[in-house]
TITIKE-710252 format. One record per residue: x, y negated, z of N, C-alpha, C, CB in turn; residue in one letter. Coordinates in steps of 0.1 Angstrom, whole numbers, plus 5000, padded with zeros to 4 digits. Glycine has a CB too. Layout:
// residues N
     nX     nY     nZ    caX    caY    caZ     cX     cY     cZ    cbX    cbY    cbZ   code
      X      Y      Z      X      Y      Z      X      Y      Z      X      Y      Z      A
...
This chain:
// residues 172
     nX     nY     nZ    caX    caY    caZ     cX     cY     cZ    cbX    cbY    cbZ   code
   6589   0429   3676   6582   0442   3674   6591   0453   3679   6579   0444   3661      M
   6583   0461   3693   6594   0469   3701   6594   0482   3694   6591   0470   3718      K
   6606   0489   3699   6606   0500   3694   6609   0505   3699   6610   0502   3687      T
   6602   0520   3699   6599   0528   3708   6610   0545   3703   6580   0529   3708      I
   6618   0544   3710   6631   0554   3710   6628   0573   3712   6641   0547   3725      N
   6615   0575   3704   6615   0593   3710   6626   0603   3713   6609   0602   3699      I
   6639   0600   3707   6649   0616   3708   6651   0610   3728   6672   0617   3694      Q
   6650   0594   3734   6657   0595   3741   6642   0600   3753   6667   0581   3741      S
   6626   0602   3754   6619   0609   3756   6618   0615   3759   6616   0611   3755      D
   6626   0627   3746   6626   0640   3744   6639   0642   3755   6629   0646   3726      K
   6643   0636   3752   6656   0640   3760   6656   0647   3772   6662   0630   3764      K
   6647   0634   3784   6649   0632   3797   6633   0644   3799   6649   0612   3803      D
   6625   0649   3789   6617   0657   3791   6630   0674   3791   6605   0655   3778      N
   6635   0672   3784   6641   0688   3784   6653   0696   3798   6650   0687   3769      S
   6651   0671   3802   6663   0679   3813   6657   0678   3827   6679   0670   3814      L
   6649   0677   3826   6642   0680   3841   6631   0695   3838   6630   0663   3846      K
   6634   0704   3824   6624   0713   3820   6642   0718   3828   6614   0715   3802      R
   6654   0720   3821   6662   0725   3827   6666   0721   3837   6668   0726   3821      R
   6661   0713   3846   6665   0710   3859   6656   0723   3867   6660   0693   3864      D
   6642   0721   3861   6640   0734   3867   6636   0746   3866   6635   0732   3873      F
   6643   0751   3855   6640   0765   3850   6657   0775   3859   6639   0765   3827      L
   6666   0756   3857   6682   0766   3864   6679   0764   3878   6702   0758   3859      K
   6666   0759   3885   6659   0764   3904   6657   0771   3905   6649   0761   3912      K
   6654   0776   3897   6647   0786   3890   6646   0799   3891   6649   0786   3883      A
   6660   0803   3889   6668   0809   3884   6678   0814   3904   6677   0798   3868      W
   6680   0801   3905   6683   0803   3920   6681   0807   3931   6684   0798   3922      K
   6663   0802   3932   6654   0811   3940   6654   0821   3934   6641   0807   3943      V
   6650   0829   3926   6653   0839   3920   6661   0846   3920   6654   0838   3914      L
   6673   0845   3919   6689   0853   3926   6693   0855   3945   6704   0839   3921      G
   6685   0844   3947   6687   0844   3964   6675   0849   3972   6688   0828   3970      L
   6659   0858   3961   6659   0862   3965   6659   0878   3965   6655   0856   3968      V
   6669   0883   3952   6670   0892   3947   6686   0898   3957   6669   0888   3930      L
   6690   0888   3960   6698   0895   3972   6694   0890   3985   6713   0892   3972      M
   6691   0888   3985   6678   0891   3999   6669   0903   4000   6667   0880   4001      A
   6662   0905   3995   6660   0921   3992   6671   0937   3989   6654   0919   3980      E
   6682   0931   3986   6699   0941   3992   6696   0939   3998   6713   0940   3992      L
   6695   0935   4003   6709   0929   4017   6698   0940   4024   6709   0904   4028      A
   6688   0937   4025   6670   0944   4032   6678   0958   4030   6649   0942   4019      L
   6680   0959   4019   6675   0974   4009   6695   0981   4019   6675   0970   3979      F
   6701   0977   4014   6714   0978   4023   6716   0982   4036   6719   0968   4023      V
   6710   0969   4044   6708   0974   4059   6699   0981   4062   6705   0965   4068      F
   6685   0988   4055   6680   0998   4060   6687   1015   4056   6665   0996   4056      D
   6695   1015   4048   6696   1024   4041   6713   1024   4060   6697   1022   4019      I
   6715   1021   4057   6732   1022   4075   6726   1021   4081   6747   1011   4082      I
   6715   1018   4091   6713   1019   4101   6704   1034   4108   6709   1007   4102      R
   6710   1035   4120   6700   1049   4126   6687   1045   4125   6701   1053   4143      P
   6682   1058   4121   6671   1063   4117   6666   1067   4131   6673   1075   4106      S
   6649   1058   4126   6647   1060   4143   6637   1077   4144   6636   1042   4152      R
   6634   1078   4160   6627   1094   4164   6617   1089   4159   6624   1101   4180      K
   6620   1109   4144   6607   1110   4143   6592   1108   4151   6607   1118   4141      E
   6583   1107   4141   6571   1104   4153   6567   1120   4158   6554   1094   4146      E
   6561   1129   4169   6561   1138   4170   6543   1138   4170   6571   1142   4180      I
   6543   1154   4165   6535   1155   4147   6527   1156   4155   6536   1168   4132      I
   6523   1163   4172   6516   1168   4179   6508   1162   4192   6522   1175   4180      S
   6515   1149   4197   6514   1144   4210   6523   1147   4212   6506   1147   4218      G
   6521   1141   4232   6533   1137   4241   6526   1152   4249   6533   1119   4250      N
   6542   1166   4244   6534   1182   4251   6526   1190   4244   6523   1180   4262      G
   6520   1189   4239   6508   1192   4229   6511   1202   4220   6504   1180   4221      E
   6509   1213   4225   6508   1227   4214   6505   1226   4200   6498   1236   4219      L
   6511   1230   4193   6501   1227   4178   6500   1240   4172   6509   1215   4165      K
   6480   1239   4175   6487   1260   4171   6486   1260   4153   6468   1279   4180      D
   6492   1271   4153   6503   1274   4137   6493   1282   4133   6522   1283   4138      L
   6484   1293   4136   6474   1304   4129   6474   1316   4138   6480   1310   4113      G
   6465   1328   4141   6469   1341   4149   6482   1349   4143   6455   1353   4149      H
   6487   1357   4152   6499   1359   4157   6491   1372   4141   6504   1361   4178      V
   6486   1380   4138   6479   1392   4127   6483   1381   4113   6455   1396   4129      N
   6481   1365   4112   6486   1361   4100   6495   1365   4093   6488   1354   4101      D
   6508   1362   4102   6523   1363   4097   6525   1372   4095   6533   1359   4103      F
   6526   1384   4087   6538   1396   4085   6548   1398   4086   6540   1401   4077      S
   6552   1406   4088   6561   1414   4096   6575   1409   4091   6557   1430   4095      L
   6586   1405   4096   6596   1403   4085   6599   1391   4071   6594   1415   4081      G
   6588   1382   4078   6582   1366   4071   6586   1358   4075   6568   1360   4071      S
   6589   1343   4063   6590   1328   4070   6577   1321   4065   6605   1318   4064      V
   6573   1317   4070   6563   1307   4061   6562   1289   4066   6545   1314   4064      T
   6564   1288   4053   6570   1273   4054   6554   1268   4055   6581   1266   4038      P
   6557   1255   4066   6548   1249   4069   6550   1224   4068   6547   1259   4084      D
   6547   1226   4057   6549   1216   4049   6550   1204   4062   6538   1215   4036      R
   6530   1204   4064   6526   1192   4071   6533   1189   4085   6511   1191   4073      A
   6535   1197   4091   6540   1200   4104   6559   1196   4103   6536   1219   4107      N
   6563   1197   4093   6577   1201   4084   6585   1212   4096   6590   1184   4080      K
   6582   1221   4092   6586   1237   4106   6586   1248   4092   6566   1244   4124      L
   6593   1260   4098   6586   1271   4093   6587   1280   4105   6593   1277   4080      F
   6576   1290   4099   6570   1300   4114   6575   1309   4111   6556   1305   4118      V
   6592   1320   4116   6598   1335   4119   6593   1337   4123   6608   1339   4123      V
   6588   1352   4114   6583   1366   4122   6599   1377   4118   6564   1374   4112      R
   6602   1383   4125   6611   1388   4129   6602   1403   4127   6617   1381   4142      Q
   6613   1417   4123   6613   1426   4117   6606   1432   4130   6625   1430   4110      G
   6607   1428   4141   6607   1438   4154   6590   1428   4159   6626   1436   4170      D
   6583   1424   4155   6575   1409   4155   6577   1402   4164   6561   1408   4155      G
   6587   1398   4169   6595   1381   4168   6592   1373   4168   6602   1376   4161      G
   6585   1360   4172   6585   1344   4161   6594   1336   4170   6567   1334   4158      F
   6599   1325   4161   6604   1316   4168   6601   1307   4149   6622   1322   4177      M
   6601   1295   4156   6596   1282   4143   6606   1274   4147   6578   1272   4143      V
   6616   1273   4135   6623   1263   4131   6622   1250   4124   6629   1267   4127      L
   6626   1242   4126   6625   1225   4124   6631   1229   4104   6640   1210   4139      S
   6621   1222   4094   6627   1220   4079   6631   1212   4080   6621   1219   4067      L
   6646   1201   4092   6652   1201   4088   6674   1206   4088   6644   1193   4087      S
   6678   1195   4085   6690   1203   4080   6697   1195   4086   6693   1205   4066      C
   6707   1203   4096   6710   1198   4105   6725   1186   4107   6710   1209   4112      T
   6723   1191   4086   6732   1187   4084   6727   1159   4086   6736   1199   4065      H
   6721   1161   4076   6716   1145   4075   6701   1146   4069   6727   1133   4063      L
   6698   1163   4073   6682   1161   4077   6672   1161   4062   6679   1143   4085      G
   6676   1169   4053   6675   1167   4041   6661   1184   4047   6693   1167   4028      C
   6648   1180   4035   6641   1191   4044   6646   1206   4032   6618   1186   4046      A
   6653   1220   4038   6651   1230   4033   6649   1232   4036   6654   1236   4030      V
   6649   1249   4018   6637   1254   4011   6647   1272   4017   6634   1247   3989      L
   6631   1276   4020   6633   1291   4019   6636   1301   4006   6623   1296   4024      W
   6646   1309   4004   6648   1313   3989   6644   1331   3998   6669   1309   3978      N
   6634   1336   3997   6625   1347   3997   6639   1361   3996   6612   1346   3982      G
   6647   1357   3980   6652   1370   3971   6665   1368   3980   6654   1370   3950      E
   6672   1364   3986   6689   1362   3996   6681   1356   4011   6703   1345   3987      K
   6668   1361   4013   6667   1357   4029   6675   1343   4031   6675   1370   4039      Q
   6672   1334   4027   6682   1327   4031   6673   1314   4033   6695   1325   4023      Q
   6677   1301   4042   6677   1286   4037   6683   1282   4035   6676   1277   4040      F
   6682   1271   4016   6689   1262   4016   6687   1249   4016   6693   1263   4010      I
   6699   1239   4021   6694   1226   4020   6701   1222   3999   6701   1213   4037      C
   6689   1221   3999   6688   1205   3984   6701   1197   3985   6673   1190   3987      P
   6706   1192   3990   6712   1179   3989   6730   1191   3990   6705   1165   4007      C
   6730   1193   4001   6745   1195   4003   6751   1208   4004   6749   1188   4017      H
   6741   1217   4001   6748   1230   3996   6742   1240   4009   6768   1227   3995      K
   6742   1234   4020   6742   1243   4030   6736   1259   4034   6738   1236   4037      S
   6739   1261   4038   6731   1279   4033   6727   1283   4052   6751   1299   4022      V
   6714   1289   4052   6716   1295   4066   6705   1306   4067   6714   1284   4078      F
   6707   1313   4078   6703   1329   4082   6688   1324   4080   6708   1335   4101      D
   6680   1337   4083   6669   1339   4086   6661   1331   4101   6670   1351   4086      M
   6679   1335   4109   6670   1329   4121   6671   1318   4125   6670   1334   4131      M
   6682   1305   4110   6685   1297   4112   6708   1293   4114   6673   1295   4122      G
   6707   1306   4115   6726   1303   4121   6734   1295   4105   6738   1327   4127      N
   6735   1292   4107   6751   1284   4096   6755   1290   4096   6762   1273   4098      V
   6754   1297   4075   6758   1311   4067   6770   1302   4058   6742   1320   4055      L
   6768   1285   4056   6783   1280   4043   6774   1265   4047   6783   1289   4017      S
   6786   1256   4057   6781   1244   4062   6783   1235   4051   6787   1238   4076      S
   6780   1221   4048   6785   1214   4056   6777   1214   4069   6785   1202   4050      P
   6763   1218   4073   6760   1218   4081   6768   1221   4099   6751   1224   4075      A
   6772   1208   4109   6779   1218   4116   6770   1226   4131   6793   1210   4120      P
   6758   1232   4124   6751   1233   4134   6737   1243   4132   6748   1218   4137      R
   6733   1256   4137   6721   1265   4133   6707   1254   4128   6716   1277   4148      A
   6702   1251   4128   6686   1245   4120   6674   1242   4138   6676   1266   4103      L
   6676   1237   4141   6666   1234   4155   6653   1238   4156   6664   1221   4159      D
   6650   1244   4168   6638   1253   4175   6629   1246   4181   6643   1262   4185      Y
   6618   1251   4178   6606   1247   4185   6602   1257   4198   6595   1247   4174      F
   6599   1256   4213   6599   1263   4216   6583   1277   4212   6605   1257   4226      P
   6584   1282   4219   6565   1289   4211   6559   1302   4225   6568   1304   4186      V
   6547   1290   4228   6542   1303   4228   6522   1309   4222   6546   1307   4245      H
   6518   1319   4230   6512   1328   4223   6501   1332   4231   6521   1338   4219      I
   6490   1322   4233   6480   1331   4239   6469   1329   4231   6478   1328   4253      E
   6463   1344   4240   6451   1347   4235   6452   1354   4216   6442   1332   4237      A
   6465   1355   4212   6465   1365   4203   6470   1350   4191   6449   1376   4202      G
   6461   1337   4198   6473   1324   4187   6486   1315   4187   6467   1314   4186      R
   6496   1317   4180   6503   1312   4180   6507   1294   4182   6505   1318   4170      L
   6509   1293   4191   6515   1280   4194   6527   1274   4196   6512   1277   4202      R
   6529   1264   4184   6544   1258   4196   6545   1239   4194   6565   1267   4187      A
   6550   1237   4208   6556   1224   4216   6561   1220   4201   6571   1227   4231      D
   6551   1215   4192   6560   1201   4186   6571   1188   4193   6548   1191   4182      L
   6568   1182   4205   6573   1176   4212   6587   1174   4210   6570   1181   4221      S
   6587   1193   4213   6604   1192   4219   6611   1206   4213   6605   1194   4240      Q
   6617   1198   4199   6624   1202   4197   6643   1205   4198   6618   1199   4192      K
   6641   1221   4196   6659   1220   4203   6672   1224   4192   6660   1234   4219      V
   6685   1211   4203   6692   1217   4188   6700   1227   4194   6701   1206   4178      Q
   6706   1230   4191   6717   1250   4197   6727   1245   4182   6702   1277   4196      R
   6735   1258   4189   6747   1256   4181   6742   1272   4180   6764   1250   4188      K
   6738   1279   4182   6737   1291   4172   6721   1301   4179   6756   1303   4173      K
   6716   1314   4169   6703   1319   4176   6713   1330   4186   6688   1326   4164      Y
   6700   1329   4190   6700   1336   4210   6684   1345   4207   6698   1317   4229      S
   6690   1359   4221   6674   1367   4220   6667   1359   4224   6670   1380   4228      I
   6673   1350   4236   6660   1340   4243   6652   1327   4237   6665   1334   4256      N
   6657   1330   4223   6647   1316   4215   6635   1324   4214   6653   1308   4196      Q
   6634   1337   4202   6630   1343   4199   6613   1349   4213   6642   1349   4195      V
   6599   1341   4210   6589   1350   4216   6581   1363   4214   6583   1344   4217      T
   6580   1366   4222   6572   1381   4216   6555   1382   4220   6580   1396   4224      Y
   6547   1392   4205   6534   1388   4217   6534   1401   4231   6516   1389   4207      A
   6523   1395   4233   6519   1410   4244   6512   1418   4243   6515   1410   4256      V
């Protein structure tokens, strides 16, 4: 009579299952390591230039001159900018990005300052640095006023050290 050893069959099956699970965990570990490496690479590589929102040299219409009250700062989150109208009627269009690491600055109307929530840089209404670590003033976009309409050239972000009167545009 022939005897079948059931225990040896179970042992062979459990080894196969165990080998499969070991290989599966190794594959999952490799996938995890690859994703982690891609994540780290994405963080440390230089960022691509921002896409120009308005196209090549196209002027972006921001509204009628009378839509902006004297001494006001109007955020335009869609275009990543602030429209600043000085008390004397002059216009500036400032970039929403902090010059330190590119975080979006916020306007504090009570203090009349732009504040970067990431590293606490502070800028005045004209974009000048009041408190570092920001190395320079907020970037601005050239402004054109045509037929009472305020337009900004979003394809020409201008870097600057500080505010200058020639950066302001007045309605005629």
